[in-house]
C-alpha positions as CSV (number, residue, x, y, z in Angstrom):
1,Q,120.4,-25.9,206.2
2,G,117.8,-23.9,207.5
3,V,119.4,-20.8,206.2
4,M,119.0,-22.3,202.5
5,E,115.6,-22.7,203.0
6,G,115.8,-19.0,203.8
7,Y,116.1,-18.5,207.3
8,N,118.6,-16.3,208.9
9,G,122.0,-17.8,210.2
10,T,123.9,-16.2,213.3
11,I,127.2,-17.8,213.7
12,F,128.3,-16.6,217.6
13,A,131.5,-17.2,219.7
14,Y,132.0,-15.8,223.0
15,G,134.5,-16.7,225.1
16,Q,137.9,-14.7,227.0
17,T,140.1,-13.0,225.4
18,G,143.1,-15.6,223.8
19,S,140.9,-18.1,224.0
20,G,140.9,-19.4,220.5
21,K,137.6,-17.4,219.2
22,S,139.3,-15.7,215.8
23,F,141.5,-19.2,215.4
24,T,137.8,-21.6,215.3
25,M,135.7,-18.6,213.3
26,Q,138.9,-17.2,210.6
27,G,141.2,-20.4,210.7
28,V,143.9,-20.6,208.8
29,V,144.1,-21.3,204.3
30,D,147.1,-23.4,204.6
31,P,146.8,-26.4,205.9
32,S,143.0,-26.4,204.6
33,S,142.1,-29.0,207.5
34,Q,142.7,-26.0,209.5
35,K,140.0,-23.7,208.5
36,G,137.4,-21.9,210.6
37,I,134.2,-21.6,210.2
38,I,133.0,-18.7,208.5
39,P,135.3,-20.2,205.2
40,R,133.7,-23.5,205.7
41,A,130.4,-21.9,206.1
42,F,130.5,-19.9,203.2
43,E,132.1,-22.8,200.9
44,H,128.7,-24.7,201.6
45,I,126.4,-22.0,201.1
46,F,127.9,-21.6,197.5
47,E,128.4,-24.9,196.5
48,S,124.7,-25.3,197.7
49,I,123.4,-22.2,195.7
50,Q,125.8,-23.7,192.1
51,C,123.5,-26.4,192.6
52,A,120.0,-25.4,193.5
53,E,118.0,-25.0,190.3
54,N,114.9,-22.2,189.8
55,A,116.0,-20.2,192.6
56,K,117.3,-16.6,193.1
57,F,119.2,-15.9,196.3
58,L,120.7,-13.0,198.2
59,L,123.4,-13.1,200.5
60,R,123.9,-10.7,203.1
61,A,126.9,-11.6,206.0
62,S,128.1,-9.2,208.5
63,Y,130.7,-9.7,210.7
64,L,130.9,-7.6,214.1
65,E,132.8,-7.6,216.9
66,I,131.9,-6.6,220.8
67,Y,134.3,-5.9,222.9
68,N,133.7,-4.0,226.4
69,E,130.1,-3.1,224.9
70,D,131.4,-1.5,221.7
71,V,130.6,-3.1,218.5
72,R,132.3,-2.9,215.4
73,D,131.7,-4.0,211.9
74,L,135.2,-6.3,211.0
75,L,134.0,-5.7,207.8
76,G,133.6,-2.4,207.1
77,A,136.2,0.5,205.9
78,D,137.1,1.3,208.9
79,T,137.2,-1.3,211.5
80,K,137.9,1.1,214.0
81,Q,135.2,3.0,213.9
82,K,132.3,2.1,216.4
83,L,128.8,1.4,215.7
84,E,125.7,3.0,217.5
């Protein structure tokens, strides 16, 4: 709810390889009961924006992977490219 009030929000998944972080964050489309945190959060945010009156919203999202001290932007054109 704080995000809808203008505060920055972060969802952080941490754990060993193969522990289910990607599934928790992304989930699967079908069945809809297995959607992950990201699609559920986006649904909530966009539903809240639709219901808001007399307000403007600017939504920015990033999806970063940190692995072996390398940072990658998973929404970028080249997801293999390392960020500085």
